[in-house]
Each structure stands twice: as structure tokens, then as C-alpha cells.
C-alpha positions as CSV (number, residue, x, y, z in Angstrom):
1,M,0.0,0.0,0.0
2,K,1.3,3.4,-0.9
3,T,1.1,6.3,1.6
4,K,1.8,10.0,1.8
5,I,3.1,9.5,5.4
6,K,6.7,10.5,4.7
7,Y,5.8,13.6,2.8
8,L,3.2,14.7,5.3
9,R,5.4,13.9,8.3
10,Q,8.3,15.8,6.9
11,E,6.1,18.7,6.2
12,M,5.3,18.8,9.9
13,G,9.0,18.6,10.7
14,I,8.7,15.5,12.8
15,T,11.2,12.6,12.9
16,Q,10.1,9.0,12.3
17,K,10.9,8.2,16.0
18,D,8.8,11.1,17.4
19,F,6.0,10.3,15.0
20,A,6.0,6.6,15.9
21,E,5.9,7.5,19.6
22,K,2.8,9.7,19.1
23,V,1.1,7.0,17.0
24,G,2.0,4.3,19.5
25,V,4.1,2.1,17.2
26,S,7.8,1.5,16.6
27,R,10.0,3.6,14.3
28,Q,10.5,0.5,12.2
29,T,6.7,0.3,11.6
30,I,6.7,3.9,10.4
31,N,9.6,3.2,8.1
32,A,7.9,0.1,6.7
33,L,4.7,2.1,6.1
34,E,6.5,4.9,4.4
35,N,8.2,2.3,2.1
36,G,5.0,0.4,1.3
37,K,6.1,-2.7,3.0
38,Y,3.4,-2.9,5.7
39,N,-0.4,-2.5,5.8
40,P,-1.5,-1.0,9.1
41,S,-4.5,-2.0,11.1
42,L,-7.5,0.3,10.8
43,L,-6.8,1.8,14.2
44,V,-3.1,2.6,13.3
45,A,-4.3,4.1,10.0
46,Y,-6.9,6.2,11.8
47,N,-4.3,7.4,14.4
48,I,-1.9,8.3,11.7
49,T,-4.5,10.2,9.8
50,K,-5.6,12.2,12.8
51,L,-2.0,13.0,13.8
52,L,-1.3,14.3,10.3
53,N,-4.4,16.5,10.7
54,K,-6.2,14.9,7.8
55,E,-9.9,14.2,7.8
56,H,-10.0,11.0,5.8
57,I,-7.8,7.9,5.7
58,E,-7.8,8.2,1.9
59,D,-5.9,11.5,2.4
60,V,-2.9,9.5,3.7
61,F,-3.3,6.0,2.3
62,L,-3.6,5.1,-1.4
63,F,-5.4,1.7,-1.7
64,E,-4.4,-0.6,-4.5
65,E,-7.8,-0.5,-6.1
66,E,-7.7,3.3,-6.3
67,E,-4.2,3.1,-7.7
68,N,-5.3,0.7,-10.4
69,E,-8.3,2.9,-11.3
70,R,-6.0,5.9,-11.7
71,N,-3.7,4.0,-14.0
72,D,-6.6,3.0,-16.2
73,I,-7.5,6.7,-16.8
């Protein structure tokens, strides 16, 4: 799953470590999310979305189905 976490987190000027602590996960989890190597639970995705001051999970996470639809256009 692709995400905008890295971009949005860096925009806020927060490190992976500090971001992870606020979300309640490890720094390695944030790294894996930013590199598309981990799909979070709904609760983690929700917490990340709120911490990044976004209203919708889709503002942060790009689901494969959406990605495929955009490639078809």
C-alpha cells in the first residue's frame, strides 16, 4: 500500500521516531509504512490520519484498487 506519510510527516518537521511514539508504534513500523512494506491496522491508520491533521484515511493512504483505477484513466 502506498502512503503519503513520509511527505506529510516531513512537512510537519517531525522525525520517524517522534511520529512513531505519538502514533503508538515503533519507528520501524513507520519506516515500513513509508516504504509500502506494511499494511496497518485500521486503528493505526486512523491514528496516523488524525496525527497528520487529515480528515479521511484516503488523504494519507492510497489503496491498490484506487491506484489501479487511476492507472486506467
